[in-house]
N, C-alpha and C positions, 0 to 999 in steps of 0.2 A: 460966707462959706458956701451958701447955695449957689451963688454966682460962679464960684470956681468949679463946683461940681458940674454945672451946666457946660462950662467951657471944656472941661476934661471929657465929658460925654460927647460933645460935638466933635472934639479932636479924634476920639476913638472911632466914632462913626465915619469920619472922613477917611481914616486909614482903612477901615473895612471896605468902604465904597471903592477906594482906590485899588485894593487887592482884588475885589470881585470884578472890577471893570477892566483889569489888565488883559491885554491881548498881545499875542506875538506877531510882530510885523515880519512878513516873509516875502522877499523878492524872488524873482525867477532864478537869478544867479545863486542866491542863498539856498534855494530849494535844490538846485542841481548839485551844489557843493555838499549839502547834507546827505542827499540820496546817494551820491557817489561814494561818500565816506561809509555809509551804512550798507552798501551793496555787497551781498554775499558772492555774487558772480564775479565782481571785480576783485574781491579778496582771494577767491579761488584762482583767478587769472594771475594775480601777483605771486601766489604760491607756485604756480606752474612755471613762471619765469625763473624763480629761485631754484626749483628742482632741475630745470634744464641746465642752468649754470653749474650746479653741483655735478651733473653728469659730465660736463666738460672737464672738470678737475679729475673726475674718476678715469676718464679715457686718457687724458694727458699723463696720468701717473704711469702708464705703460711705457712712456718714452724714457723714463729715468731708471737708474740702477735699482735693482731689487735685492735687498739683503735679508737673508734668513739665518736665524740662529737655531741650533738644536742641541739638546742635552738628553742623555738617556743613561739609566742605571740598570744593570742586570745582575741577578744572583743566579748562577748556574747550578743546577741540581744534578748530582750523580744518580741517574735513574736506577742503575744496577745495585749501587750501594749507597742509599740515601744518607746513612750515618757517617760515611767516609768524609775526611777533610778535603779530598780531591774533588774538584768540581767536575773533572773529566777523567774517565778511565783511559789510560794509554792503550793503544792497540798493541796486541802481542808482538807484531813485527817491530814496532818502535821500541818496545821493551828489550828485545833481543839486540837491537843496534846499540842501545845505550849500555847494555851489559858488556858488549864488546869493547866499549871505551872505558870499562871499569866503573861504571855508575851503578849504584844500587837502586833499582827501580822502586823499591819499597820506601825509600827515603825521599823520593821526588814528590813534592806537593804542588799541584797546579792551582793557582788562586781561582776562587769561584766568584769573586766580586769584580765587576767590570763597569767602568764609568767612561762614557764617550761624550765629548763636547766639540762642537764645530760651528763654523760660520761659512756661509756660501753667498757669493755676490754674482749677480748676472746683470749685464748692461747690454740692451739691444743695440746693435749697430745698424742693421738694415733689415727691414721687414717687407720690402717690395710693395709697400702701400697699405699694409694691414692697419697700422696705427694711424697714418696720415689720413686715409679715407674715413676711418672711424671718427677722427677728430672733426673732419669737414662735415660729416653727417650730424654730429652733435651741435656744431656751430649753426647749421641750418635749423636744427630743432630749437635752439635759443631764439633765432630770428622769428620762427613760427610762433613761439610762445609770446614774444614781444608784440608781434602783429595781432595775435589773437587778443592780447591784453588791450591793444588800441581799439580793436573791433568792439570788445566788451564795454570799454569806456564810452565809446560813441553811442552804443545801444542804450547804455544806462542814462546818458545825458538826454537822448531822444525820449526815453520813457519818462524821465523826470519832467521834461518840458510838457509832455502829454498830460501827465498827472496834474501839473500846475495849471495849465490852460483849461483843462477839463473842470477843475475845481473853480477856477475863475469864471468859466462859462456858467456853472450852476449858480454862482453868486448873481450874475447878471440875469439869469432866467428867473430867479426869485424876485429880483427887482421888477422885471417885466410883468410877472404874474401878479405882484402886489399892486403895480400901477394899473393893470387891467381890471383888477377887482375894485380898486378905488374909483376908477372911472365909472364903473357900473353903479356903485353906491352913490356917486355924485349925481348921475343921471336920474336915479330913483328919487333922490332928495329934491331935485329940481322940479320934477313933474308932480310930486306929491305936494310940494310947497305951493305950486301954482294952482292946485285944486282941479287939474284937468286930467287926472289919471283915470283911464278906463280900466275895467276889470281885466281885460285881455292883456293890456300893456303891463299892468302890475304883475300879473302872473308870469308873463314872459321874462320881465326884468328880474323878478325874484328867482326864477329858475336859473337865469344867467349868473346871478350872484352866487347861488349855491354851487353851481358847477365851477365857477372861478375860484371859490374857496377850496374846493377839492383840488383844483389845478395848482393852487398856491401850496397846499399841504404836500402834494406830490413833489413839487419843486424844492421845498424845504427838506424833504426826506432825501432827495437826490443830492442836494448840497451837503447834507450831513454825511452821506455815504462817501462822496468824492473827497471831502475834507479828511475823513477818517483814513482813507486809503493814502492820501498824501502824507498825513502825519505818521502812519505806520512805516512807510518806506523812507521817510526823512528822519526817523528816530525821535519823533516829537511825541510827548505825552498825549494820549488820546483825549484827555479832558482839557487840554490847552486850547484856548480860543485863537483862531488864526485870522489875520488880516492880510490878504494878498495885495501887496502894494503896487505891483505892475498892472497897468491897465491895457485893454485892447487898443492897439494903435488906430488912429483915424485915417492915416495915410500910409501907404506902402511904396517904397522905391521900386523902380523897375529892375528886373534881374536879367542881365545879359546872358545869352546862351554861351556856355563854356564847354570845352572838350575835356572829358574825364581822362586824365593821364595816369592816375594811380589810385589805389584803394587798398586798405588793409587786407581785405579778402584776397585780392590779387597777390599781395605780398606773401600771404600764407601759402597759397597754392604754388606760387613760383618757388618758394623755399622747400615745399614738399617734393617738387620735382628734383631739386638739387640733393635733398636728403636721401631719397631712394636711389639716385644715381651713385652717390658716394657709398651707400651701403652695398650696392651691387658690385662696385669696384673692390670694396673691402672683402666681400665674400669670394671674389675671384682670386684675390691675393692670398687667401687661406690655402690655396693650392701651390703656392710658391715657397721656397725655402725661407728660413729665418736665421740670420747671422747674428751672433751675440758674443760678447767677451765674458768669460767666466773666471772665477777665482774662488779658492776655498782654503780653509785652515781647519785641521782636526787635531784633537788631543785625546789620547787614550791612556788610561791608567788601570792597573790591576792590583788586587790585594786580597789577602786571606779573609779579612773582615773589613767592615766599613771604616772603622776608626783608624786603620793603618794604610788606607788606600793612597794617601798623598805624601807618605813618608819618603818615597822614592820618586825620581823623575819618571814621568810617563813617556809614552811614545808620541811624537809630534810629526805631523805631515802637512804640507801645503802645496798648492799648485795654482797656476794661472794658465789661460790659453783661450782659444777661440772655439766656439761651438757652432756647428751648422746642422740645423734640424730640417730634414727634408720629408714632407708628407708623401707617401707612396700611393696609398689607395684609401679613399673615403666613401666609396660606393656612389659617387656622383653627387654627394651632398652639397659641396661648394657650388657646383654648376646649377643645381636646382634652386638653391637659395638666391643665387645671383639672378636667375631668371625671374623668380618671384618679385624681387626688388625692382628689376627692370620693368616688369609689367605694372607694378605699382606706380613707378615714375610716369609711365605712359598714361595711366588712368588719371593721375594728378594733372598731367599736361592737358588732357581733354577737358577736365573740370575747369582748369584755368581759362581755356578758350571759351567755354560756355559761360563762365562767370563774367568774363569781359563783355560778352554780348548782353547778358541780362542786366548787369549792373549799369552799363552805359545807357541802356534803354530806361531803366528806373530813374537814373539821374536826369536824363533829358525830359522824361515825363514829369518829374517833380518841378523842373523849371518851367515847362509849358503850362502845367496846372497853376503854378503860382502866377504867371503872367496872365493867364486866362481869367482867373478869379480877380486879379487886380484890375483888369480892364472892365470887368462887370461891376466892380464895387461902387464906382461913382453913380452908375445908373440905378443900382439897388438902393443906395442911400437916398437918391432923389425920389425914387418910388416910395420909399418909407416915409420921407418928409411929406410927400403929397397925400399919402394915406393918413398921416397924422392930422393934416389940415382938413381932410374929408371927414375925419371922425369928429373934429371940433365943430364943423358945420352941422353934422348930423346930430350931435349932442345938443346943440343950440336949438335946432328945429324940433328935436324930441321934447326939450323943455318947454317949448312954445306950443306943443301939441300938434305940430305940423307933419310929423312922421311917426311911424309905428316902432315899437320895441324890436320887431323882427328886423327891420332895416338897420336900426342902430346896432344890433347884435352882429349883423353881417359885416358892417363897416368896422366894428371893433375887432372882429375875428380876422379880417384882412390886415389890419394894422399889426395885430399880435403876430401873425404869421410872417409878415415882412420883417418885424423886429427879430424874430427867431432866425429867419433866413440870413439877415445881415450879420447877426452874431455868429452863426455857423460858418459863414463865408470868411469872417476874420479868423476864426479858429483854424479853418483849413489853410488859409494863407500862412499863418504862423507855423503850422505843422509841415507845410511844404518847404518852408525855409529850413526847418530842422532836418527834413529828409535830405536836402541838398548838403547840409553840414555833415550828416551821418555818412553819406555815400562818398563824398569827394572833397571835403574840406581839406 
């Protein structure tokens, strides 16, 4: 029985160890996908696209027939004789005429309940560009929202890559700081084991160890901060342990200079020009006539009381025809609005020209920076490898008592700085690649 208890206990401990040791593997592509899904800016851009598409339906509705129904009920009050059954007092002149035809005016009762029901239909025939230009402007607005959505998507992807490689760089910095501290501890153990440690060397190397421990602690704090930022934007639980599976490349392919021919930002500004030009044309068209086909049907019924209003046939009327609405004077409103839109189009045109110059330069600079860093990477790696060999020689000499702790610290510092410079160069290379994708992919 005791044997089985031990087996069950070991099994439970194994499960707990597995749970505590679990970490989430996260690649660069997974990070970009998660951050893109969680991005509030991208969700807002999606909503703007849907809003612009809904505006197109709203403007297009002006092309089609417009049908309105109306119904009204009135109870007319005889103001002079409120208690009278007559809703209206007949004028004396009309009473005399009726008496001439042998009618007793006192016996004539005019119904005081009136019900009117009608339907009116209007179909635009020609609006001289009012609707067409309005539709064109909304279509440009849709393209603007779609291009803005693409700009946001690229910006989010760039930020996601930055978060990922920054977090990965802090992982590597922790490793470098830990290795730097371990090297110092190994050097101390060697010189103390040989029994040749002077008081000055011991104090110096112990000081270096203390400072390297602080450096490691700072590196671990920075790693924790970078990982938390990555998890927040990726929608990952803050207590989840992350393992960043993508490594910094050791080699980078050359990037050929390319001409930037399009950009989402250019598309936005180009469509802005078209939008304002269409709006200006639509405003000018407001000064032109509007031709439409119209038709209507009306039904009117009268009664002394509500309950008997529909006992007799009411009066019916209908018509159809053509309506021409001509604006005569608007105080210059249409012309002023058209001028405002035309100037907005000109401003957008100038912004487009400026954006082409700046974005092209940013694109070319990113390619030049990438190739520049790539050309220096091999020399930097070689310098780092030589510094590592120099540190090994200096450490051996220090262990043999042939050099001082000051010289060893200088060599170790040089190696650490080259390691950091190499890591930073790789980070800049990767982000230069992302800049090229963001600006002109």
